[in-house]
C-alpha positions in Angstrom: 92.4 67.5 103.5 93.1 67.9 107.0 92.1 70.6 109.2 93.8 71.2 112.4 91.3 71.0 115.5 93.6 71.3 118.3 93.9 74.7 119.8 97.1 76.1 119.4 98.7 79.8 120.3 100.2 80.2 116.5 96.5 78.9 115.2 94.7 82.0 117.0 93.8 83.7 113.6 93.2 80.7 111.8 95.3 77.9 110.2 95.3 76.8 106.5 94.5 73.1 105.7 97.1 70.3 104.5 97.1 66.8 104.1 98.9 66.1 107.2 99.4 69.0 109.9 102.5 68.3 112.2 102.3 69.5 115.5 105.4 70.6 117.2 105.6 72.0 120.5 106.5 75.2 119.3 105.3 75.9 115.5 102.8 73.9 113.6 103.3 73.0 109.4 100.7 71.7 107.1 102.5 68.7 104.7 101.5 68.6 101.2 101.9 64.2 100.2 101.7 65.8 96.6 104.3 68.3 96.7 106.8 66.1 99.7 107.0 69.1 101.5 105.2 71.4 103.9 102.8 73.9 102.4 103.2 76.2 105.5 104.5 76.3 108.7 103.0 78.6 111.1 104.5 80.5 114.4 104.4 83.1 116.6 107.9 84.6 116.5 109.6 83.5 120.3 110.8 86.9 121.6 112.8 85.5 124.2 116.5 85.2 124.1 118.8 82.8 125.7 122.3 81.2 125.0 121.1 78.4 122.8 123.1 77.8 119.7 122.1 76.5 116.7 121.5 73.1 116.2 121.9 71.8 112.7 120.6 68.9 113.2 118.6 68.3 109.9 117.0 65.0 110.2 113.7 63.3 108.4 110.9 63.7 110.2 109.3 60.1 110.7 105.8 60.7 111.7 105.8 61.2 107.7 105.1 57.8 105.4 108.0 57.2 104.3 106.7 57.4 100.7 106.7 61.2 101.2 108.8 61.7 103.2 111.9 63.9 102.5 115.7 62.5 103.5 119.0 64.4 103.5 120.0 62.3 100.2 117.4 63.8 98.8 119.1 67.2 98.9 122.5 66.0 98.6 124.6 66.9 95.4 121.2 69.4 94.4 122.4 72.2 94.5 119.8 73.9 96.2 119.7 74.5 100.3 117.7 73.2 102.7 116.0 76.1 103.4 114.3 76.6 106.4 110.6 77.6 106.8 110.5 78.3 110.4 113.6 80.4 110.8 116.2 78.5 113.3 116.8 82.2 115.2 113.0 82.6 116.0 113.0 80.0 118.4 115.8 79.8 120.9 114.5 80.0 124.2 114.6 76.3 124.2 117.4 73.3 122.7 114.1 71.3 121.9 112.9 74.6 120.8 115.7 75.0 118.0 116.3 71.3 117.7 112.3 71.7 116.0 113.0 74.0 113.6 115.9 70.9 111.7 112.9 69.0 111.2 113.1 68.3 107.0 109.0 68.9 107.1 110.4 72.0 108.2 112.2 72.6 104.9 111.4 73.3 101.3 114.4 73.1 98.5 115.3 76.9 98.4 117.9 78.6 95.5 121.2 79.6 97.9 120.8 83.2 96.7 117.1 83.4 97.9 117.9 81.0 101.1 121.2 83.2 102.2 120.0 86.5 101.0 116.9 88.4 100.9 114.9 85.5 102.7 117.2 85.6 105.8 117.0 89.4 105.8 113.3 89.0 105.9 113.4 86.8 108.7 115.7 89.3 110.5 113.6 92.2 109.6 110.8 90.3 111.4 113.0 90.0 114.5 113.3 93.4 114.3 109.5 94.3 114.3 108.8 91.8 117.3 111.4 93.3 119.2 109.3 96.4 119.2 107.8 97.5 122.5 104.6 98.0 120.9 104.1 94.8 119.0 102.3 91.8 121.5 102.5 89.3 119.5 104.1 88.3 115.4 102.3 85.2 113.8 104.2 84.5 110.7 103.0 81.6 107.9 105.1 81.1 104.8 105.6 78.1 102.4 106.0 77.4 98.9 104.3 78.6 95.6 104.2 76.1 92.3 103.2 77.6 89.3 101.4 75.1 87.3 102.0 77.1 83.8 105.8 76.3 84.5 107.6 72.8 84.0 108.5 71.7 87.7 112.4 70.3 88.0 112.7 68.0 90.9 115.5 67.1 93.4 116.3 63.9 94.5 115.1 60.6 92.8 112.0 58.0 93.1 113.9 55.2 94.4 113.7 52.6 97.8 115.0 55.2 100.1 114.5 58.4 98.3 111.8 60.6 97.4 111.6 63.0 94.6 110.9 66.8 96.2 109.4 69.3 93.5 111.3 72.6 93.2 108.9 75.4 94.2 109.3 78.5 91.8 108.9 80.8 94.8 107.9 81.3 98.2 105.5 83.5 100.3 105.8 84.8 103.5 102.8 86.5 105.5 103.2 88.3 108.4 100.3 89.4 110.9 101.1 91.5 114.3 98.8 92.4 117.7 99.7 95.7 118.9 99.5 96.2 122.6 96.0 98.0 122.3 94.8 94.5 119.9 95.3 96.7 116.7 96.1 94.3 113.8 98.6 94.6 110.7 99.9 92.4 107.9 102.4 92.4 105.5 102.7 89.5 102.8 105.4 89.0 100.4 106.3 86.4 97.5 109.6 85.9 96.7 110.9 84.0 93.1 113.2 81.0 94.1 116.3 82.6 92.9 118.4 85.4 93.4 116.0 88.6 94.1 117.9 91.9 93.4 115.3 94.5 94.4 114.4 95.9 98.3 112.0 93.2 100.3 109.5 96.2 100.3 109.4 95.5 96.1 108.2 91.8 96.5 105.1 92.7 99.0 101.6 91.6 97.7 98.4 91.7 99.0 97.4 88.4 101.1 94.4 88.0 98.8 97.5 87.1 96.2 99.4 84.6 98.2 95.8 82.7 98.6 95.3 82.8 94.9 99.2 81.7 94.1 99.7 78.9 97.6 96.1 77.7 97.0 95.9 78.7 100.8 93.1 80.4 102.9 95.0 82.3 105.2 94.6 84.0 108.3 91.1 82.7 108.1 90.0 83.5 111.5 89.7 87.4 110.7 86.2 87.9 109.6 84.3 90.9 108.5 84.5 94.0 105.9 88.0 95.7 108.3 89.7 92.4 107.7 89.1 91.7 104.2 90.4 95.2 103.6 93.5 94.0 105.6 93.9 91.0 103.8 93.3 93.1 100.7 96.0 95.8 101.0 100.1 96.2 100.8 100.7 97.9 103.9 103.8 100.4 104.1 106.9 98.6 105.6 107.6 98.7 109.5 
């Protein structure tokens, strides 16, 4: 397991371990060789708005060894979306900033009814939260969850040019905000990798539960009893 040692703004409150940590210009990814996709993606939501359009230039991430690297063919005809972890619309200040979000290392096989509905709704809600004048910065970490007591299906095939990608059973997202007075708030969610018909708030869970489900140590820089209480609680929606 490799831990990040480079000081980065999005890593201010801690970063989980991973087999390979990919440092992009505006967000970071912890990659799993075993699952051949990201374990997590960590960002600060960019508050700046410009006229940069969505790039849609999906492409492999050649920093990852070929035997562990996803390619476009792996998703072709699979019935699953190339689901963004760091949302494209969260990174729109610069062209390169948006383009980076289309690396396949920032993707995971998502059911279309998750990716295009409640997952997108939560992304929009987070940007609206970030636009609140009282919010100084918004940190977001998200990634896949695999339930080891349930069979894991895959897309793609093991061939010379393709990698079989396990399909996650669920996805998590944990949101941490710091307001203009330095106070922290946290919201965490778990969604099954399927159509989700309940309101977003029905999918809230304590951050501790996410850690158990995903096998990650979230926000490890938050220490002390107060921070433990923050991670163990289920905050009301913003």
